[in-house]
N, C-alpha and C positions, 0 to 999 in steps of 0.2 A: 395400594392407595393410588386416587385419582392423578392423574400425570400432570393435568391442568390445574390441578390447586398451588396455588401459590399467595406467597406473603401479602399479596397486593390483596388478596380475599379476605385478608383478616385483621389487616392495621388499621390503627387509627389512624385519620387523615387530617385532623384538627391537629397540627402539631405545637407544643408549646416549645418555642428556640430560643435563645439569647445570642447577642453578638459579643466578640470576645473582650469589649471595653467596660461590661459593667461590672460593677464592684460585687466582693460577696454578700451583702446586705442585700440588694436588689434582686439577685440572684436566688435568695433565699425566700423573699417576700414572693416572688413569682412562683414558686415550688410550692410553699403554704398556700398559697389563694387559689393555684389552678390545682391542687391535690395530685401532685406529679412528684417521681423519684428519680427521673430522669431527666437532665436539660442537656440536647443537644446545642451545639454553639457552632453557630454559621457564619460566612463572610456576607458582604453584603448583596453577592451573585445567589444567596441560598445554597452554597455549597456547606458539605458540613467538614468542619475543621477540627472539631475537638468535641468532647464531651463529660459529663461531670456528674456526680450522682448526690442526693443529698449526704452520703457518707461523707462524700467529700468534704461537703462545706460543713457538715459538723466536725470533722476532725480539727478544723481551723480553729473548734470554741475549746477541744481536748486540750486538759496539760498536756504538756511535751515529755512527761515521762511514762504517760499511759502508754503509747507506742515500744516503751523500753522493757515496760513490764511483762513477760509471757505467760504467766500464769496468775490472771488478775480478779480470777472467781477467791481467792482467797479471800480479798478486801470486802468486808460486810457492806461499808458506808464509806464516801468520802467526803463526808460531812460539808464544809463550806465550800468544796471544792464542785461541788453541784450547782452553783451559782456564778452567772456570768461577771466576768472583772468588767472593769472599764476599758483594760488593756485590749480583752477581745473583740471588743466591740468598735475600737480605734481600727485595731486588725484587719476586721471584715469591711470597714469602709475603705482601707487603703489600698487590699490585694482586689485585684481585678481576678474575673473568672479566669483571665488567661495565665493566672500565675498555679493556677489548680489543675486545669483542663489536661483530659489525657486524649492522647491518639484514640481517636473514633475505631469502632469494630461496625461493621455496617453490613447490610445485605443490598443486593439489586432489589426493586419491585418485583421480579420474574423469576426471585430464587423459591425453591419449592420449599414447602413445611418442613421438610426432613432436612433441607441443606440450613435451613434458618434455625432450626432445633440444634444443629448438629453444633453450630457457630455459636450458639449461645449456652451450649455446655463446656466446648471448647473455652471459650475466654470467661467462663462462670459470672454470666451478666444475667441480668432480668429483662432490660426493654433493650430493643434490635432497632437503632435507627435504619429506613427504607429508604433507599437513592434511586432516582430515575437520574442517568446519565450525570452521576456526582451532585445533584443536588437533593436536597431532603423532602419527601414527599408523605412520610409517613412514619410511624413508630409501631412496634408489636411486643407486647408482653409475652413470656412466657407463657401467660394464663389465654392472651388470645390464639397463640399460635400452636397450644397444645388441646384449646377446645374445638381450632377448627380441626384438625387431626384427626382428635377424637371422633367429632360430629361425621366426617367423612369415613371413617373406619364403620361406623356404628351403622351408617346408610349404607356402606356396601353391604353390612351383614342384615340388611332388610330392614334393622329398626331404628325405630326413630324414639329420640329423648322425651321424657315428659317435661313439659315447662312448669 
């Protein structure tokens, strides 16, 4: 693998992020409007302080018992539980992103693709925020990194993938 190939070569530079004071509804609107599954949370200076995913937000709307049932596959249909309750909307308005965000996992923009893939595999994440001196400068998905990694490998074999 090319030692100079870094995550900065394949990351998305136009990162959608939010501050910790927005509510769950606002975060959901951002994620739907921008077609993203991971929302980095930054402070006023652009430093990464947390992260949330679409799954974290959806969890707010699921009935509490869902997390208690270890084998949910046997349930064929949840009937009325598939509709949103007024309580879940109220909860989404009251909770802020700070209430559900988790400690972020990130890589520096100088990280190699192998390091980035290792971090993502270890932490079982799909999107990896990219930092430069603590500030959020990009985000890369498994597909972005995997594509760059495979393209570099194919290039080293003298092969060029057809588009």
